[in-house]
Structure formats: structure tokens, C-alpha cells
C-alpha positions in Angstrom: 20.5 6.5 5.8 17.9 3.8 5.3 14.6 5.4 4.5 11.5 4.5 6.5 9.3 4.2 3.4 6.7 2.1 5.2 5.8 4.9 7.6 5.4 7.4 4.8 3.1 5.0 2.8 1.1 4.1 5.9 0.7 7.7 6.9 -1.0 8.5 3.5 -3.3 5.5 3.7 -4.1 6.0 7.3 -5.1 9.6 7.0 -7.4 8.8 4.1 -8.9 5.7 5.7 -9.6 7.5 8.9 -11.4 10.3 7.0 -13.4 7.7 5.1 -14.2 5.6 8.2 -12.5 2.5 6.7 -10.8 0.3 9.3 -7.2 -0.8 8.5 -5.3 -3.8 9.7 -1.7 -2.7 10.2 1.3 -5.1 10.5 1.8 -6.4 14.0 -1.1 -4.4 15.6 -4.0 -6.1 17.2 -7.1 -5.9 14.9 -10.6 -7.3 15.1 -11.9 -7.4 11.6 -15.5 -6.3 11.1 -17.8 -9.2 10.1 -20.3 -7.1 8.1 -18.2 -4.3 6.5 -15.2 -3.6 4.2 -11.8 -3.1 5.7 -8.2 -2.8 4.5 -5.0 -4.7 5.2 -1.7 -2.9 4.8 1.6 -4.6 3.9 4.9 -3.2 2.7 7.2 -5.5 0.7 10.5 -3.8 0.2 12.8 -5.3 -2.4 16.6 -5.5 -2.2 18.2 -2.1 -2.4 21.0 -1.5 -4.9 23.5 1.2 -6.0 23.3 3.0 -9.3 26.8 4.5 -9.3 30.3 3.1 -9.0 31.0 4.9 -5.7 27.9 3.3 -4.1 26.7 6.6 -2.9 23.4 6.7 -4.7 21.1 3.9 -3.5 17.7 2.9 -4.8 15.2 1.4 -2.3 12.4 -0.2 -4.4 9.4 -2.1 -3.2 5.7 -2.9 -3.4 3.1 -1.5 -1.1 0.1 -3.8 -1.1 -3.3 -2.8 0.3 -5.8 -5.6 0.4 -9.5 -4.7 0.3 -11.5 -7.3 2.3 -15.2 -7.8 2.0 -17.5 -10.3 3.7 -18.1 -13.4 1.6 -21.3 -13.6 -0.4 -22.0 -9.9 -0.8 -20.8 -9.5 -4.3 -17.7 -7.6 -5.5 -19.0 -4.2 -6.6 -18.4 -2.4 -3.3 -14.9 -4.0 -2.8 -13.9 -3.1 -6.4 -15.1 0.5 -5.9 -13.0 0.8 -2.7 -10.0 -0.8 -4.5 -10.2 1.9 -7.2 -10.3 4.6 -4.5 -7.2 3.2 -2.8 -5.4 3.0 -6.1 -6.3 6.7 -6.8 -4.4 7.6 -3.6 -1.2 6.5 -5.2 -1.1 7.7 -8.8 1.9 7.1 -11.0 4.8 9.6 -10.4 3.2 10.7 -7.1 5.7 11.9 -4.5 5.4 10.3 -1.1 7.3 12.6 1.4 9.1 10.9 4.3 11.4 11.9 7.1 14.4 13.3 5.1 13.6 11.6 1.8 10.9 11.2 -0.9 9.7 8.1 -2.5 7.8 7.9 -5.8 5.1 5.7 -7.2 6.8 4.2 -10.2 3.8 2.8 -12.2 0.0 2.8 -12.1 -1.3 0.8 -9.2 -2.5 -2.7 -10.1 -5.9 -4.0 -8.9 -5.9 -7.7 -9.1 -8.9 -10.1 -9.3 -10.6 -10.9 -6.0 -9.7 -14.0 -4.0 -12.6 -15.8 -2.2 -11.8 -17.9 0.8 -15.3 -18.9 2.1 -15.2 -16.2 4.8 -14.2 -13.1 2.8 -13.4 -11.8 -0.6 -10.0 -10.1 -0.9 -8.9 -7.7 -3.7 -5.2 -6.9 -3.7 -4.0 -3.4 -4.8 -0.3 -3.3 -5.5 1.7 0.0 -5.6 5.3 -0.1 -6.9 7.6 2.6 -5.4 11.2 3.6 -5.1 13.3 6.0 -3.1 16.6 7.3 -4.4 19.0 8.2 -1.6 22.4 9.8 -1.9 24.9 9.0 0.9 
């Protein structure tokens, strides 16, 4: 079984963002970013899976889930940093993320990186390391 970790991570972020009224840009889904409000961009970056036993029956599926907080340019960084901290709080270290027939775990504290301005927006990446251990 190859676990669908992306769906589990997106479900957690999506439920929270919907309750908070924060728009999210999901991979390969049409999205019109707001020009005057904060929004999130969701990306899952799975790493190469590997086995941790000689029989190859216990596989580890690691990766990084990145949520970018995007703010309009010129509005300062305080609101974007506050939202980044709230996103990071959704995925604390050792948090179990249940999926369809598996669980993934957050393996380290989320990292909030410095913002990147591009003239139109100011983007703060939040990276969440995870892994799922699956026995065949």
C-alpha cells in the first residue's frame, strides 16, 4: 500500500482554513488569489520511500508538507507571521495525522522561514516534516 499522505495533510489544513475563512490554493485546482487579503498555498513534497528491514516489509514514506502564507506586498509582515504561526500550530511535533488505513506523524517542529517579497506579494513558507511507516 502506498499511503495517500497528501490527502490527510490537506484535510487537516482545509478544515481549519475553512473555519477561519482563509482561502487556500490547492495543487492543480483553479484559484483566483485575493488582492487585498492573506491566503495559503498548499504543496506536498514527498521524499523517496525506503525500507527499514531486510525483508522490505516495513517501508517509510517521508516528506515535507509546505504551506505558504501569502500577503499583499507593502502591508508589512505582522499579519502574515501571525498566520504562519497559527498554521504551524496545526502540525505540532509528534502529532498523528490519520489517513485511510495508515497514520503519518509530524517528525519535528514546523519551520517558519523568512518572508520572500516579489513586488506583488510577501510569502512566508511554513515547512512540516512528516513520515508514515507502513508494514506490507
